[in-house]
All heavy atoms as a GROMACS GRO file, in nm:
protein
  618
    1LEU      N    1   0.087  -0.113   0.001
    1LEU     CA    2   0.001   0.001   0.000
    1LEU      C    3   0.088   0.123   0.000
    1LEU      O    4   0.183   0.128   0.081
    1LEU     CB    5  -0.089  -0.002   0.122
    1LEU     CG    6  -0.181   0.116   0.147
    1LEU    CD1    7  -0.290   0.117   0.039
    1LEU    CD2    8  -0.255   0.101   0.283
    2ASP      N    9   0.066   0.214  -0.089
    2ASP     CA   10   0.139   0.338  -0.091
    2ASP      C   11   0.057   0.443  -0.016
    2ASP      O   12  -0.053   0.477  -0.056
    2ASP     CB   13   0.159   0.382  -0.237
    2ASP     CG   14   0.244   0.512  -0.248
    2ASP    OD1   15   0.278   0.574  -0.146
    2ASP    OD2   16   0.278   0.543  -0.364
    3ALA      N   17   0.105   0.483   0.097
    3ALA     CA   18   0.020   0.573   0.187
    3ALA      C   19   0.052   0.721   0.150
    3ALA      O   20   0.097   0.799   0.237
    3ALA     CB   21   0.053   0.547   0.331
    4SER      N   22   0.031   0.760   0.030
    4SER     CA   23   0.046   0.902  -0.008
    4SER      C   24  -0.086   0.959  -0.047
    4SER      O   25  -0.174   0.890  -0.090
    4SER     CB   26   0.145   0.910  -0.132
    4SER     OG   27   0.096   0.834  -0.238
    5GLY      N   28  -0.100   1.082  -0.012
    5GLY     CA   29  -0.227   1.151  -0.039
    5GLY      C   30  -0.323   1.128   0.068
    5GLY      O   31  -0.301   1.060   0.165
    6ALA      N   32  -0.443   1.187   0.053
    6ALA     CA   33  -0.542   1.175   0.154
    6ALA      C   34  -0.648   1.072   0.110
    6ALA      O   35  -0.659   1.052  -0.008
    6ALA     CB   36  -0.611   1.309   0.174
    7PRO      N   37  -0.714   1.011   0.187
    7PRO     CA   38  -0.703   0.995   0.333
    7PRO      C   39  -0.618   0.877   0.375
    7PRO      O   40  -0.658   0.758   0.358
    7PRO     CB   41  -0.842   0.974   0.383
    7PRO     CG   42  -0.911   0.910   0.265
    7PRO     CD   43  -0.840   0.961   0.136
    8ILE      N   44  -0.497   0.901   0.419
    8ILE     CA   45  -0.399   0.802   0.447
    8ILE      C   46  -0.442   0.702   0.548
    8ILE      O   47  -0.439   0.577   0.535
    8ILE     CB   48  -0.267   0.866   0.486
    8ILE    CG1   49  -0.206   0.946   0.373
    8ILE    CG2   50  -0.164   0.764   0.530
    8ILE    CD1   51  -0.086   1.033   0.411
    9PHE      N   52  -0.480   0.753   0.667
    9PHE     CA   53  -0.517   0.668   0.782
    9PHE      C   54  -0.633   0.575   0.746
    9PHE      O   55  -0.628   0.454   0.778
    9PHE     CB   56  -0.550   0.746   0.902
    9PHE     CG   57  -0.428   0.790   0.981
    9PHE    CD1   58  -0.321   0.860   0.921
    9PHE    CD2   59  -0.419   0.761   1.122
    9PHE    CE1   60  -0.215   0.903   0.996
    9PHE    CE2   61  -0.307   0.800   1.187
    9PHE     CZ   62  -0.204   0.867   1.129
   10LYS      N   63  -0.731   0.627   0.682
   10LYS     CA   64  -0.851   0.545   0.650
   10LYS      C   65  -0.810   0.432   0.550
   10LYS      O   66  -0.850   0.317   0.570
   10LYS     CB   67  -0.962   0.626   0.588
   10LYS     CG   68  -1.082   0.542   0.543
   10LYS     CD   69  -1.205   0.618   0.539
   10LYS     CE   70  -1.324   0.542   0.496
   10LYS     NZ   71  -1.335   0.407   0.526
   11SER      N   72  -0.726   0.456   0.458
   11SER     CA   73  -0.683   0.352   0.360
   11SER      C   74  -0.609   0.244   0.435
   11SER      O   75  -0.627   0.123   0.408
   11SER     CB   76  -0.588   0.417   0.262
   11SER     OG   77  -0.657   0.506   0.176
   12ILE      N   78  -0.521   0.277   0.525
   12ILE     CA   79  -0.437   0.183   0.600
   12ILE      C   80  -0.524   0.101   0.696
   12ILE      O   81  -0.516  -0.020   0.706
   12ILE     CB   82  -0.324   0.255   0.676
   12ILE    CG1   83  -0.226   0.312   0.574
   12ILE    CG2   84  -0.250   0.152   0.765
   12ILE    CD1   85  -0.120   0.406   0.639
   13LEU      N   86  -0.615   0.172   0.766
   13LEU     CA   87  -0.706   0.095   0.862
   13LEU      C   88  -0.799   0.003   0.787
   13LEU      O   89  -0.823  -0.108   0.833
   13LEU     CB   90  -0.781   0.198   0.945
   13LEU     CG   91  -0.694   0.282   1.041
   13LEU    CD1   92  -0.782   0.388   1.110
   13LEU    CD2   93  -0.633   0.191   1.149
   14ASP      N   94  -0.851   0.043   0.673
   14ASP     CA   95  -0.937  -0.038   0.592
   14ASP      C   96  -0.862  -0.165   0.542
   14ASP      O   97  -0.918  -0.280   0.544
   14ASP     CB   98  -0.992   0.038   0.472
   14ASP     CG   99  -1.103   0.135   0.514
   14ASP    OD1  100  -1.150   0.131   0.630
   14ASP    OD2  101  -1.137   0.220   0.424
   15ALA      N  102  -0.738  -0.143   0.498
   15ALA     CA  103  -0.660  -0.258   0.451
   15ALA      C  104  -0.622  -0.351   0.565
   15ALA      O  105  -0.629  -0.476   0.550
   15ALA     CB  106  -0.529  -0.207   0.385
   16ALA      N  107  -0.598  -0.296   0.691
   16ALA     CA  108  -0.568  -0.379   0.800
   16ALA      C  109  -0.690  -0.462   0.845
   16ALA      O  110  -0.680  -0.574   0.884
   16ALA     CB  111  -0.516  -0.297   0.914
   17ASP      N  112  -0.804  -0.402   0.831
   17ASP     CA  113  -0.929  -0.475   0.863
   17ASP      C  114  -0.946  -0.596   0.773
   17ASP      O  115  -1.009  -0.695   0.816
   17ASP     CB  116  -1.050  -0.384   0.856
   17ASP     CG  117  -1.067  -0.291   0.974
   17ASP    OD1  118  -1.006  -0.313   1.078
   17ASP    OD2  119  -1.133  -0.184   0.953
   18ARG      N  120  -0.904  -0.588   0.647
   18ARG     CA  121  -0.920  -0.702   0.558
   18ARG      C  122  -0.812  -0.802   0.564
   18ARG      O  123  -0.816  -0.903   0.503
   18ARG     CB  124  -0.930  -0.646   0.416
   18ARG     CG  125  -1.054  -0.558   0.386
   18ARG     CD  126  -1.067  -0.525   0.238
   18ARG     NE  127  -0.947  -0.462   0.184
   18ARG     CZ  128  -0.925  -0.332   0.186
   18ARG    NH1  129  -1.015  -0.246   0.239
   18ARG    NH2  130  -0.818  -0.275   0.128
   19LEU      N  131  -0.708  -0.768   0.643
   19LEU     CA  132  -0.591  -0.854   0.656
   19LEU      C  133  -0.620  -0.983   0.726
   19LEU      O  134  -0.681  -0.978   0.838
   19LEU     CB  135  -0.479  -0.777   0.727
   19LEU     CG  136  -0.337  -0.821   0.722
   19LEU    CD1  137  -0.288  -0.822   0.578
   19LEU    CD2  138  -0.249  -0.735   0.807
   20ALA      N  139  -0.587  -1.100   0.668
   20ALA     CA  140  -0.613  -1.227   0.734
   20ALA      C  141  -0.503  -1.255   0.840
   20ALA      O  142  -0.390  -1.203   0.825
   20ALA     CB  143  -0.608  -1.335   0.624
   21PRO      N  144  -0.534  -1.320   0.943
   21PRO     CA  145  -0.431  -1.359   1.044
   21PRO      C  146  -0.313  -1.426   0.979
   21PRO      O  147  -0.323  -1.513   0.894
   21PRO     CB  148  -0.503  -1.462   1.137
   21PRO     CG  149  -0.648  -1.423   1.120
   21PRO     CD  150  -0.668  -1.379   0.981
   22GLY      N  151  -0.192  -1.377   1.023
   22GLY     CA  152  -0.066  -1.430   0.969
   22GLY      C  153  -0.015  -1.361   0.844
   22GLY      O  154   0.096  -1.376   0.799
   23HIS      N  155  -0.106  -1.279   0.782
   23HIS     CA  156  -0.063  -1.206   0.659
   23HIS      C  157  -0.006  -1.069   0.689
   23HIS      O  158  -0.028  -1.016   0.801
   23HIS     CB  159  -0.187  -1.188   0.571
   23HIS     CG  160  -0.228  -1.321   0.507
   23HIS    ND1  161  -0.301  -1.320   0.392
   23HIS    CD2  162  -0.213  -1.446   0.541
   23HIS    CE1  163  -0.322  -1.450   0.357
   23HIS    NE2  164  -0.273  -1.521   0.446
   24ILE      N  165   0.067  -1.018   0.597
   24ILE     CA  166   0.144  -0.891   0.622
   24ILE      C  167   0.101  -0.781   0.528
   24ILE      O  168   0.081  -0.804   0.412
   24ILE     CB  169   0.294  -0.924   0.597
   24ILE    CG1  170   0.346  -1.022   0.705
   24ILE    CG2  171   0.372  -0.787   0.604
   24ILE    CD1  172   0.481  -1.071   0.676
   25LEU      N  173   0.078  -0.666   0.585
   25LEU     CA  174   0.046  -0.544   0.509
   25LEU      C  175   0.175  -0.461   0.505
   25LEU      O  176   0.231  -0.428   0.612
   25LEU     CB  177  -0.063  -0.465   0.575
   25LEU     CG  178  -0.090  -0.330   0.521
   25LEU    CD1  179  -0.148  -0.336   0.377
   25LEU    CD2  180  -0.197  -0.259   0.607
   26SER      N  181   0.219  -0.427   0.388
   26SER     CA  182   0.344  -0.344   0.372
   26SER      C  183   0.299  -0.202   0.326
   26SER      O  184   0.227  -0.189   0.233
   26SER     CB  185   0.432  -0.409   0.266
   26SER     OG  186   0.538  -0.320   0.230
   27VAL      N  187   0.347  -0.103   0.399
   27VAL     CA  188   0.305   0.036   0.379
   27VAL      C  189   0.427   0.124   0.356
   27VAL      O  190   0.520   0.123   0.437
   27VAL     CB  191   0.220   0.093   0.498
   27VAL    CG1  192   0.177   0.240   0.463
   27VAL    CG2  193   0.104   0.008   0.526
   28ARG      N  194   0.430   0.195   0.242
   28ARG     CA  195   0.531   0.299   0.221
   28ARG      C  196   0.475   0.429   0.269
   28ARG      O  197   0.369   0.471   0.229
   28ARG     CB  198   0.574   0.308   0.075
   28ARG     CG  199   0.697   0.401   0.054
   28ARG     CD  200   0.731   0.418  -0.090
   28ARG     NE  201   0.635   0.488  -0.159
   28ARG     CZ  202   0.615   0.616  -0.165
   28ARG    NH1  203   0.689   0.695  -0.084
   28ARG    NH2  204   0.521   0.677  -0.238
   29ILE      N  205   0.549   0.493   0.362
   29ILE     CA  206   0.496   0.610   0.428
   29ILE      C  207   0.604   0.713   0.450
   29ILE      O  208   0.721   0.676   0.471
   29ILE     CB  209   0.426   0.563   0.558
   29ILE    CG1  210   0.325   0.667   0.610
   29ILE    CG2  211   0.521   0.524   0.667
   29ILE    CD1  212   0.229   0.617   0.711
   30ASP      N  213   0.572   0.836   0.462
   30ASP     CA  214   0.681   0.942   0.477
   30ASP      C  215   0.679   1.010   0.608
   30ASP      O  216   0.730   1.120   0.622
   30ASP     CB  217   0.669   1.040   0.360
   30ASP     CG  218   0.536   1.117   0.361
   30ASP    OD1  219   0.452   1.090   0.449
   30ASP    OD2  220   0.518   1.205   0.274
   31PHE      N  221   0.623   0.943   0.712
   31PHE     CA  222   0.630   0.996   0.848
   31PHE      C  223   0.633   0.878   0.946
   31PHE      O  224   0.600   0.766   0.913
   31PHE     CB  225   0.505   1.088   0.873
   31PHE     CG  226   0.374   1.023   0.864
   31PHE    CD1  227   0.315   0.955   0.967
   31PHE    CD2  228   0.308   1.018   0.736
   31PHE    CE1  229   0.192   0.890   0.954
   31PHE    CE2  230   0.188   0.962   0.726
   31PHE     CZ  231   0.126   0.895   0.830
   32GLU      N  232   0.668   0.910   1.067
   32GLU     CA  233   0.670   0.809   1.173
   32GLU      C  234   0.527   0.781   1.220
   32GLU      O  235   0.458   0.865   1.269
   32GLU     CB  236   0.753   0.854   1.294
   32GLU     CG  237   0.756   0.759   1.412
   32GLU     CD  238   0.825   0.624   1.377
   32GLU    OE1  239   0.924   0.623   1.309
   32GLU    OE2  240   0.769   0.522   1.418
   33PRO      N  241   0.471   0.658   1.192
   33PRO     CA  242   0.327   0.632   1.214
   33PRO      C  243   0.296   0.587   1.354
   33PRO      O  244   0.236   0.486   1.380
   33PRO     CB  245   0.304   0.523   1.106
   33PRO     CG  246   0.433   0.450   1.109
   33PRO     CD  247   0.540   0.547   1.120
   34THR      N  248   0.336   0.666   1.455
   34THR     CA  249   0.316   0.632   1.591
   34THR      C  250   0.171   0.602   1.627
   34THR      O  251   0.135   0.507   1.692
   34THR     CB  252   0.369   0.745   1.689
   34THR    OG1  253   0.505   0.766   1.649
   34THR    CG2  254   0.359   0.705   1.834
   35LEU      N  255   0.082   0.693   1.575
   35LEU     CA  256  -0.065   0.670   1.602
   35LEU      C  257  -0.107   0.543   1.537
   35LEU      O  258  -0.189   0.464   1.592
   35LEU     CB  259  -0.146   0.791   1.549
   35LEU     CG  260  -0.298   0.777   1.568
   35LEU    CD1  261  -0.336   0.759   1.716
   35LEU    CD2  262  -0.362   0.902   1.510
   36LEU      N  263  -0.066   0.513   1.416
   36LEU     CA  264  -0.105   0.390   1.342
   36LEU      C  265  -0.061   0.272   1.418
   36LEU      O  266  -0.131   0.172   1.429
   36LEU     CB  267  -0.042   0.386   1.203
   36LEU     CG  268  -0.119   0.461   1.096
   36LEU    CD1  269  -0.045   0.457   0.967
   36LEU    CD2  270  -0.257   0.396   1.078
   37HIS      N  271   0.060   0.274   1.476
   37HIS     CA  272   0.112   0.162   1.558
   37HIS      C  273   0.011   0.132   1.672
   37HIS      O  274  -0.020   0.014   1.693
   37HIS     CB  275   0.246   0.193   1.615
   37HIS     CG  276   0.355   0.200   1.515
   37HIS    ND1  277   0.480   0.249   1.549
   37HIS    CD2  278   0.362   0.166   1.386
   37HIS    CE1  279   0.558   0.242   1.442
   37HIS    NE2  280   0.488   0.194   1.343
   38ARG      N  281  -0.033   0.234   1.738
   38ARG     CA  282  -0.128   0.214   1.850
   38ARG      C  283  -0.260   0.163   1.800
   38ARG      O  284  -0.319   0.071   1.860
   38ARG     CB  285  -0.140   0.346   1.934
   38ARG     CG  286  -0.021   0.370   2.025
   38ARG     CD  287  -0.048   0.486   2.117
   38ARG     NE  288   0.021   0.599   2.048
   38ARG     CZ  289  -0.011   0.728   2.058
   38ARG    NH1  290  -0.115   0.760   2.126
   38ARG    NH2  291   0.058   0.816   1.996
   39LEU      N  292  -0.317   0.221   1.698
   39LEU     CA  293  -0.449   0.179   1.643
   39LEU      C  294  -0.442   0.037   1.599
   39LEU      O  295  -0.535  -0.037   1.625
   39LEU     CB  296  -0.491   0.274   1.536
   39LEU     CG  297  -0.527   0.418   1.577
   39LEU    CD1  298  -0.546   0.502   1.453
   39LEU    CD2  299  -0.646   0.421   1.666
   40LEU      N  300  -0.341   0.002   1.524
   40LEU     CA  301  -0.332  -0.131   1.470
   40LEU      C  302  -0.297  -0.234   1.573
   40LEU      O  303  -0.335  -0.353   1.559
   40LEU     CB  304  -0.238  -0.136   1.342
   40LEU     CG  305  -0.298  -0.063   1.224
   40LEU    CD1  306  -0.196  -0.058   1.111
   40LEU    CD2  307  -0.430  -0.122   1.179
   41ASP      N  308  -0.224  -0.196   1.675
   41ASP     CA  309  -0.200  -0.289   1.786
   41ASP      C  310  -0.333  -0.327   1.853
   41ASP      O  311  -0.349  -0.441   1.883
   41ASP     CB  312  -0.113  -0.222   1.889
   41ASP     CG  313  -0.074  -0.316   2.001
   41ASP    OD1  314  -0.024  -0.427   1.973
   41ASP    OD2  315  -0.104  -0.280   2.120
   42ARG      N  316  -0.424  -0.237   1.862
   42ARG     CA  317  -0.558  -0.260   1.922
   42ARG      C  318  -0.643  -0.351   1.830
   42ARG      O  319  -0.728  -0.420   1.876
   42ARG     CB  320  -0.635  -0.134   1.946
   42ARG     CG  321  -0.575  -0.049   2.054
   42ARG     CD  322  -0.658   0.073   2.078
   42ARG     NE  323  -0.585   0.163   2.169
   42ARG     CZ  324  -0.591   0.296   2.168
   42ARG    NH1  325  -0.671   0.353   2.084
   42ARG    NH2  326  -0.526   0.366   2.257
   43LYS      N  327  -0.604  -0.351   1.700
   43LYS     CA  328  -0.675  -0.436   1.607
   43LYS      C  329  -0.606  -0.574   1.594
   43LYS      O  330  -0.644  -0.652   1.508
   43LYS     CB  331  -0.683  -0.369   1.468
   43LYS     CG  332  -0.777  -0.251   1.466
   43LYS     CD  333  -0.776  -0.189   1.324
   43LYS     CE  334  -0.878  -0.080   1.312
   43LYS     NZ  335  -1.008  -0.127   1.293
   44GLY      N  336  -0.502  -0.595   1.672
   44GLY     CA  337  -0.436  -0.728   1.675
   44GLY      C  338  -0.320  -0.740   1.579
   44GLY      O  339  -0.289  -0.850   1.537
   45CYS      N  340  -0.259  -0.627   1.542
   45CYS     CA  341  -0.139  -0.635   1.448
   45CYS      C  342  -0.010  -0.606   1.523
   45CYS      O  343  -0.002  -0.515   1.607
   45CYS     CB  344  -0.160  -0.530   1.336
   45CYS     SG  345  -0.292  -0.564   1.231
   46GLU      N  346   0.089  -0.680   1.482
   46GLU     CA  347   0.229  -0.654   1.516
   46GLU      C  348   0.281  -0.553   1.412
   46GLU      O  349   0.228  -0.547   1.301
   46GLU     CB  350   0.313  -0.773   1.513
   46GLU     CG  351   0.274  -0.886   1.610
   46GLU     CD  352   0.317  -0.857   1.754
   46GLU    OE1  353   0.420  -0.779   1.772
   46GLU    OE2  354   0.261  -0.912   1.844
   47HIS      N  355   0.385  -0.476   1.442
   47HIS     CA  356   0.440  -0.383   1.337
   47HIS      C  357   0.585  -0.372   1.356
   47HIS      O  358   0.647  -0.405   1.460
   47HIS     CB  359   0.381  -0.246   1.355
   47HIS     CG  360   0.414  -0.181   1.482
   47HIS    ND1  361   0.339  -0.197   1.596
   47HIS    CD2  362   0.518  -0.104   1.519
   47HIS    CE1  363   0.398  -0.122   1.701
   47HIS    NE2  364   0.503  -0.065   1.642
   48TRP      N  365   0.659  -0.342   1.244
   48TRP     CA  366   0.800  -0.311   1.245
   48TRP      C  367   0.832  -0.228   1.123
   48TRP      O  368   0.763  -0.226   1.026
   48TRP     CB  369   0.885  -0.437   1.250
   48TRP     CG  370   0.876  -0.528   1.133
   48TRP    CD1  371   0.959  -0.534   1.026
   48TRP    CD2  372   0.773  -0.627   1.113
   48TRP    NE1  373   0.916  -0.632   0.941
   48TRP    CE2  374   0.805  -0.687   0.988
   48TRP    CE3  375   0.661  -0.669   1.181
   48TRP    CZ2  376   0.728  -0.794   0.938
   48TRP    CZ3  377   0.583  -0.776   1.129
   48TRP    CH2  378   0.621  -0.832   1.006
   49ASN      N  379   0.941  -0.146   1.140
   49ASN     CA  380   0.991  -0.063   1.029
   49ASN      C  381   1.108  -0.134   0.963
   49ASN      O  382   1.189  -0.194   1.032
   49ASN     CB  383   1.037   0.075   1.084
   49ASN     CG  384   0.927   0.154   1.143
   49ASN    OD1  385   0.808   0.135   1.109
   49ASN    ND2  386   0.961   0.240   1.231
   50ALA      N  387   1.115  -0.131   0.828
   50ALA     CA  388   1.223  -0.204   0.765
   50ALA      C  389   1.329  -0.107   0.709
   50ALA      O  390   1.445  -0.131   0.725
   50ALA     CB  391   1.165  -0.280   0.645
   51SER      N  392   1.289   0.004   0.649
   51SER     CA  393   1.392   0.087   0.594
   51SER      C  394   1.345   0.230   0.588
   51SER      O  395   1.227   0.258   0.590
   51SER     CB  396   1.422   0.039   0.445
   51SER     OG  397   1.304   0.057   0.369
   52VAL      N  398   1.443   0.319   0.590
   52VAL     CA  399   1.417   0.460   0.574
   52VAL      C  400   1.514   0.510   0.470
   52VAL      O  401   1.630   0.482   0.471
   52VAL     CB  402   1.444   0.534   0.711
   52VAL    CG1  403   1.426   0.682   0.695
   52VAL    CG2  404   1.362   0.480   0.819
   53ASP      N  405   1.462   0.578   0.368
   53ASP     CA  406   1.539   0.634   0.259
   53ASP      C  407   1.487   0.765   0.220
   53ASP      O  408   1.401   0.819   0.285
   53ASP     CB  409   1.553   0.535   0.146
   53ASP     CG  410   1.414   0.496   0.084
   53ASP    OD1  411   1.319   0.579   0.100
   53ASP    OD2  412   1.401   0.385   0.030
   54ALA      N  413   1.535   0.820   0.110
   54ALA     CA  414   1.486   0.951   0.065
   54ALA      C  415   1.340   0.956   0.035
   54ALA      O  416   1.276   1.054   0.046
   54ALA     CB  417   1.564   0.990  -0.062
   55GLU      N  418   1.282   0.842   0.002
   55GLU     CA  419   1.141   0.827  -0.033
   55GLU      C  420   1.051   0.816   0.091
   55GLU      O  421   0.933   0.829   0.087
   55GLU     CB  422   1.116   0.705  -0.123
   55GLU     CG  423   1.196   0.707  -0.248
   55GLU     CD  424   1.129   0.797  -0.347
   55GLU    OE1  425   1.004   0.795  -0.362
   55GLU    OE2  426   1.201   0.862  -0.428
   56GLY      N  427   1.111   0.784   0.206
   56GLY     CA  428   1.033   0.761   0.327
   56GLY      C  429   1.070   0.631   0.396
   56GLY      O  430   1.187   0.593   0.391
   57ARG      N  431   0.975   0.568   0.453
   57ARG     CA  432   1.000   0.440   0.525
   57ARG      C  433   0.899   0.335   0.482
   57ARG      O  434   0.793   0.369   0.428
   57ARG     CB  435   1.002   0.464   0.677
   57ARG     CG  436   0.862   0.493   0.726
   57ARG     CD  437   0.860   0.524   0.876
   57ARG     NE  438   0.916   0.658   0.895
   57ARG     CZ  439   1.016   0.678   0.981
   57ARG    NH1  440   1.064   0.582   1.056
   57ARG    NH2  441   1.071   0.800   0.999
   58ARG      N  442   0.943   0.211   0.504
   58ARG     CA  443   0.849   0.096   0.479
   58ARG      C  444   0.810   0.042   0.619
   58ARG      O  445   0.897   0.010   0.700
   58ARG     CB  446   0.918  -0.011   0.397
   58ARG     CG  447   0.835  -0.125   0.371
   58ARG     CD  448   0.788  -0.164   0.234
   58ARG     NE  449   0.806  -0.086   0.120
   58ARG     CZ  450   0.714  -0.047   0.040
   58ARG    NH1  451   0.588  -0.074   0.067
   58ARG    NH2  452   0.739   0.024  -0.065
   59VAL      N  453   0.683   0.032   0.646
   59VAL     CA  454   0.635  -0.022   0.768
   59VAL      C  455   0.548  -0.142   0.738
   59VAL      O  456   0.476  -0.150   0.641
   59VAL     CB  457   0.547   0.081   0.842
   59VAL    CG1  458   0.493   0.027   0.974
   59VAL    CG2  459   0.618   0.215   0.868
   60TYR      N  460   0.569  -0.247   0.821
   60TYR     CA  461   0.495  -0.378   0.799
   60TYR      C  462   0.407  -0.396   0.923
   60TYR      O  463   0.438  -0.370   1.031
   60TYR     CB  464   0.592  -0.491   0.789
   60TYR     CG  465   0.687  -0.482   0.670
   60TYR    CD1  466   0.812  -0.425   0.685
   60TYR    CD2  467   0.641  -0.526   0.549
   60TYR    CE1  468   0.893  -0.411   0.572
   60TYR    CE2  469   0.727  -0.519   0.435
   60TYR     CZ  470   0.850  -0.458   0.450
   60TYR     OH  471   0.935  -0.446   0.337
   61PHE      N  472   0.282  -0.441   0.889
   61PHE     CA  473   0.185  -0.476   0.990
   61PHE      C  474   0.145  -0.618   0.963
   61PHE      O  475   0.116  -0.660   0.847
   61PHE     CB  476   0.061  -0.386   0.989
   61PHE     CG  477   0.093  -0.240   1.013
   61PHE    CD1  478   0.113  -0.152   0.904
   61PHE    CD2  479   0.097  -0.200   1.143
   61PHE    CE1  480   0.141  -0.020   0.930
   61PHE    CE2  481   0.125  -0.063   1.166
   61PHE     CZ  482   0.149   0.024   1.062
   62CYS      N  483   0.141  -0.704   1.065
   62CYS     CA  484   0.103  -0.842   1.054
   62CYS      C  485  -0.007  -0.877   1.156
   62CYS      O  486   0.010  -0.851   1.275
   62CYS     CB  487   0.222  -0.936   1.076
   62CYS     SG  488   0.182  -1.106   1.068
   63LYS      N  489  -0.122  -0.921   1.106
   63LYS     CA  490  -0.228  -0.957   1.191
   63LYS      C  491  -0.189  -1.082   1.269
   63LYS      O  492  -0.150  -1.183   1.211
   63LYS     CB  493  -0.358  -0.987   1.109
   63LYS     CG  494  -0.481  -1.022   1.179
   63LYS     CD  495  -0.558  -0.907   1.234
   63LYS     CE  496  -0.608  -0.811   1.145
   63LYS     NZ  497  -0.747  -0.799   1.118
   64ARG      N  498  -0.194  -1.076   1.402
   64ARG     CA  499  -0.159  -1.188   1.486
   64ARG      C  500  -0.257  -1.313   1.462
   64ARG      O  501  -0.377  -1.286   1.455
   64ARG     CB  502  -0.166  -1.150   1.635
   64ARG     CG  503  -0.067  -1.051   1.674
   64ARG     CD  504  -0.070  -1.024   1.826
   64ARG     NE  505  -0.013  -0.900   1.861
   64ARG     CZ  506  -0.075  -0.784   1.877
   64ARG    NH1  507  -0.210  -0.780   1.876
   64ARG    NH2  508  -0.009  -0.673   1.909
   65ARG      N  509  -0.194  -1.424   1.460
   65ARG     CA  510  -0.275  -1.548   1.453
   65ARG      C  511  -0.348  -1.562   1.585
   65ARG      O  512  -0.458  -1.608   1.592
   65ARG     CB  513  -0.190  -1.670   1.419
   65ARG     CG  514  -0.133  -1.656   1.280
   65ARG     CD  515  -0.034  -1.771   1.260
   65ARG     NE  516   0.040  -1.744   1.136
   65ARG     CZ  517   0.035  -1.811   1.032
   65ARG    NH1  518  -0.040  -1.924   1.028
   65ARG    NH2  519   0.111  -1.787   0.925
   66ARG      N  520  -0.278  -1.528   1.693
   66ARG     CA  521  -0.332  -1.519   1.832
   66ARG      C  522  -0.235  -1.429   1.904
   66ARG      O  523  -0.124  -1.411   1.867
   66ARG     CB  524  -0.347  -1.658   1.895
   66ARG     CG  525  -0.228  -1.736   1.910
   66ARG     CD  526  -0.259  -1.861   1.979
   66ARG     NE  527  -0.128  -1.934   1.990
   66ARG     CZ  528  -0.099  -2.058   1.946
   66ARG    NH1  529  -0.189  -2.118   1.886
   66ARG    NH2  530   0.022  -2.112   1.962
   67ALA      N  531  -0.283  -1.373   2.011
   67ALA     CA  532  -0.205  -1.273   2.084
   67ALA      C  533  -0.062  -1.307   2.113
   67ALA      O  534  -0.036  -1.416   2.172
   67ALA     CB  535  -0.276  -1.239   2.214
   68GLY      N  536   0.031  -1.227   2.067
   68GLY     CA  537   0.173  -1.249   2.097
   68GLY      C  538   0.237  -1.368   2.039
   68GLY      O  539   0.343  -1.410   2.085
   69LEU      N  540   0.175  -1.434   1.937
   69LEU     CA  541   0.233  -1.559   1.883
   69LEU      C  542   0.369  -1.541   1.825
   69LEU      O  543   0.458  -1.619   1.855
   69LEU     CB  544   0.134  -1.614   1.780
   69LEU     CG  545   0.180  -1.743   1.710
   69LEU    CD1  546   0.194  -1.856   1.816
   69LEU    CD2  547   0.086  -1.779   1.600
   70TRP      N  548   0.386  -1.441   1.742
   70TRP     CA  549   0.518  -1.423   1.672
   70TRP      C  550   0.535  -1.283   1.626
   70TRP      O  551   0.441  -1.211   1.607
   70TRP     CB  552   0.543  -1.524   1.564
   70TRP     CG  553   0.432  -1.524   1.458
   70TRP    CD1  554   0.313  -1.570   1.472
   70TRP    CD2  555   0.448  -1.458   1.328
   70TRP    NE1  556   0.241  -1.547   1.352
   70TRP    CE2  557   0.322  -1.482   1.269
   70TRP    CE3  558   0.546  -1.393   1.268
   70TRP    CZ2  559   0.296  -1.439   1.137
   70TRP    CZ3  560   0.523  -1.350   1.135
   70TRP    CH2  561   0.400  -1.374   1.075
   71ARG      N  562   0.654  -1.247   1.599
   71ARG     CA  563   0.697  -1.122   1.540
   71ARG      C  564   0.802  -1.144   1.435
   71ARG      O  565   0.908  -1.192   1.470
   71ARG     CB  566   0.740  -1.023   1.650
   71ARG     CG  567   0.771  -0.889   1.596
   71ARG     CD  568   0.817  -0.797   1.710
   71ARG     NE  569   0.834  -0.669   1.665
   71ARG     CZ  570   0.757  -0.562   1.705
   71ARG    NH1  571   0.660  -0.582   1.786
   71ARG    NH2  572   0.785  -0.445   1.660
   72ARG      N  573   0.774  -1.121   1.312
   72ARG     CA  574   0.868  -1.143   1.206
   72ARG      C  575   0.965  -1.029   1.190
   72ARG      O  576   0.924  -0.920   1.214
   72ARG     CB  577   0.795  -1.168   1.075
   72ARG     CG  578   0.717  -1.292   1.078
   72ARG     CD  579   0.666  -1.338   0.946
   72ARG     NE  580   0.776  -1.350   0.849
   72ARG     CZ  581   0.763  -1.394   0.730
   72ARG    NH1  582   0.647  -1.428   0.688
   72ARG    NH2  583   0.857  -1.401   0.651
   73GLN      N  584   1.084  -1.054   1.155
   73GLN     CA  585   1.182  -0.951   1.126
   73GLN      C  586   1.171  -0.912   0.975
   73GLN      O  587   1.140  -0.998   0.893
   73GLN     CB  588   1.319  -1.001   1.155
   73GLN     CG  589   1.340  -1.038   1.300
   73GLN     CD  590   1.316  -0.913   1.393
   73GLN    OE1  591   1.362  -0.805   1.363
   73GLN    NE2  592   1.238  -0.931   1.497
   74ALA      N  593   1.197  -0.793   0.940
   74ALA     CA  594   1.183  -0.748   0.803
   74ALA      C  595   1.279  -0.831   0.715
   74ALA      O  596   1.250  -0.850   0.599
   74ALA     CB  597   1.213  -0.600   0.793
   75ALA      N  598   1.390  -0.869   0.764
   75ALA     CA  599   1.489  -0.946   0.686
   75ALA      C  600   1.435  -1.075   0.646
   75ALA      O  601   1.484  -1.142   0.549
   75ALA     CB  602   1.619  -0.965   0.766
   76ASP      N  603   1.333  -1.133   0.707
   76ASP     CA  604   1.270  -1.261   0.673
   76ASP      C  605   1.186  -1.246   0.552
   76ASP      O  606   1.137  -1.350   0.500
   76ASP     CB  607   1.189  -1.311   0.790
   76ASP     CG  608   1.272  -1.346   0.909
   76ASP    OD1  609   1.392  -1.371   0.892
   76ASP    OD2  610   1.218  -1.358   1.023
   77LEU      N  611   1.151  -1.129   0.509
   77LEU     CA  612   1.056  -1.110   0.398
   77LEU      C  613   1.116  -1.133   0.268
   77LEU      O  614   1.226  -1.104   0.231
   77LEU     CB  615   0.994  -0.974   0.406
   77LEU     CG  616   0.916  -0.948   0.539
   77LEU    CD1  617   0.863  -0.806   0.531
   77LEU    CD2  618   0.801  -1.048   0.553
   0.00000   0.00000   0.00000
């Protein structure tokens, strides 16, 4: 998902709602998504940042299969 333009948060939250347990949502974003981390954590998603470059950062969200089951590292992708 390319999180550019409006409405960024709604697009990401909608995509996370459709995410199946164990699947990963990859988002290219140009700001630190602290609020998104909190909102998606409440929806049962783990998150991690993979890279930061001139274009922004890549953030991954993974819907937990069950609470605290696992956390993948970006290098595993």
